[in-house]
C-alpha positions as CSV (number, residue, x, y, z in Angstrom):
1,X,-115.8,-34.7,21.3
2,X,-117.4,-32.4,19.4
3,X,-115.5,-29.8,17.4
4,X,-117.8,-26.5,18.6
5,X,-115.5,-23.9,19.0
6,X,-116.7,-21.3,21.4
7,X,-115.3,-17.6,22.2
8,X,-113.9,-19.1,25.1
9,X,-112.3,-22.1,23.8
10,X,-110.8,-19.8,20.9
11,X,-109.5,-17.5,23.1
12,X,-107.9,-20.2,25.3
13,X,-106.1,-22.1,22.4
14,X,-105.0,-18.5,20.2
15,X,-101.8,-17.6,19.9
16,X,-100.9,-14.9,22.5
17,X,-99.7,-11.9,20.3
18,X,-99.0,-8.4,21.9
19,X,-99.4,-6.0,19.3
20,X,-98.4,-2.9,21.2
21,X,-95.0,-4.9,21.7
22,X,-94.6,-5.2,17.7
23,X,-95.4,-1.1,17.9
24,X,-93.0,-1.0,20.4
25,X,-90.3,-2.4,18.7
26,X,-90.8,-0.8,15.7
27,X,-90.6,2.3,17.4
28,X,-87.5,1.4,18.9
29,X,-85.8,0.1,15.9
30,X,-87.0,3.5,13.9
31,X,-85.4,5.2,17.2
32,X,-82.2,3.5,16.8
33,X,-81.8,4.2,13.1
34,X,-82.6,7.8,13.8
35,X,-80.3,7.9,16.6
36,X,-77.3,6.1,14.7
37,X,-77.9,8.5,11.5
38,X,-77.7,11.4,13.8
39,X,-74.5,10.1,15.1
40,X,-73.1,9.5,11.8
41,X,-74.0,13.0,10.9
42,X,-73.0,14.9,14.1
43,X,-69.3,12.7,13.6
44,X,-69.3,13.8,10.3
45,X,-69.6,17.7,11.1
46,X,-66.8,17.4,13.7
47,X,-64.6,15.8,11.5
48,X,-65.2,18.4,8.6
49,X,-64.8,21.0,10.9
50,X,-61.8,19.7,12.5
51,X,-60.1,19.2,8.8
52,X,-61.1,22.9,7.8
53,X,-59.5,24.1,10.9
54,X,-56.5,22.3,10.4
55,X,-56.4,23.5,6.9
56,X,-56.6,26.9,8.0
57,X,-53.6,26.6,10.4
58,X,-51.8,24.7,7.7
59,X,-52.4,27.8,5.6
60,X,-51.7,30.3,8.4
61,X,-48.2,28.3,9.1
62,X,-47.2,28.1,5.3
63,X,-47.6,31.9,5.2
64,X,-45.8,32.5,8.3
65,X,-43.3,30.0,7.0
66,X,-42.7,32.2,3.5
67,X,-42.6,35.6,5.4
68,X,-39.8,33.9,7.5
69,X,-38.1,32.6,4.5
70,X,-38.2,36.4,3.1
71,X,-36.5,37.8,6.4
72,X,-34.1,35.0,6.1
73,X,-32.9,35.9,2.5
74,X,-32.9,39.4,3.1
75,X,-30.9,38.6,6.5
76,X,-28.3,36.7,4.6
77,X,-28.1,39.6,1.9
78,X,-27.0,42.0,4.4
79,X,-24.9,39.8,6.3
80,X,-23.4,39.0,2.8
81,X,-23.3,43.0,2.1
82,X,-21.6,43.4,5.7
83,X,-19.0,41.2,4.7
84,X,-17.9,42.0,1.4
85,X,-18.0,45.4,3.2
86,X,-15.8,44.2,6.1
87,X,-13.4,42.6,3.7
88,X,-13.4,46.0,1.7
89,X,-12.2,47.8,5.0
90,X,-10.0,45.6,6.0
91,X,-7.9,45.7,2.3
92,X,-8.3,49.6,2.8
93,X,-6.4,49.5,6.2
94,X,-4.0,47.4,5.3
95,X,-3.3,49.5,2.2
96,X,-3.5,52.7,4.5
97,X,-1.3,51.2,7.1
98,X,1.3,50.5,4.4
99,X,1.2,54.0,3.2
100,X,1.6,55.0,7.0
101,X,5.1,52.9,7.3
102,X,6.2,54.2,3.7
103,X,5.9,57.4,4.9
104,X,7.1,57.2,8.2
105,X,10.2,55.7,6.6
106,X,10.2,58.5,4.3
107,X,10.1,60.9,7.1
108,X,12.9,59.1,8.9
109,X,14.8,59.6,6.1
110,X,14.1,63.4,5.8
111,X,14.6,63.9,9.2
112,X,18.1,62.1,8.6
113,X,18.9,64.4,6.1
114,X,18.0,67.5,7.6
115,X,19.9,66.4,10.6
116,X,23.3,65.7,8.5
117,X,22.7,68.9,6.5
118,X,22.5,71.0,9.8
119,X,25.5,69.5,10.9
120,X,27.2,70.5,7.9
121,X,26.5,74.0,8.0
């Protein structure tokens, strides 16, 4: 057997390589990496936007809570003022009732004395 290499023999015994398939694989790898990076960036932006929206909601809620606390404090102060005013008025009414009873008692006494004086004359 001779060891003559003919082009046909070389083609028949050569390894079958598809250079286009290798390029296609490389392109697919690059596309997959770009898609993953894009996906990660999009998810990161969405998470960042959600975090900003949440912080805005928290800030707005904290502002509303502060306003409500101020309203509650004012309402408590008004209620305490109303209670103290009511207690003072109740004391004043009690004093006036006592004074009314005293005056009625004196009036009855004077009326009784006037009746005696009228009978004595």
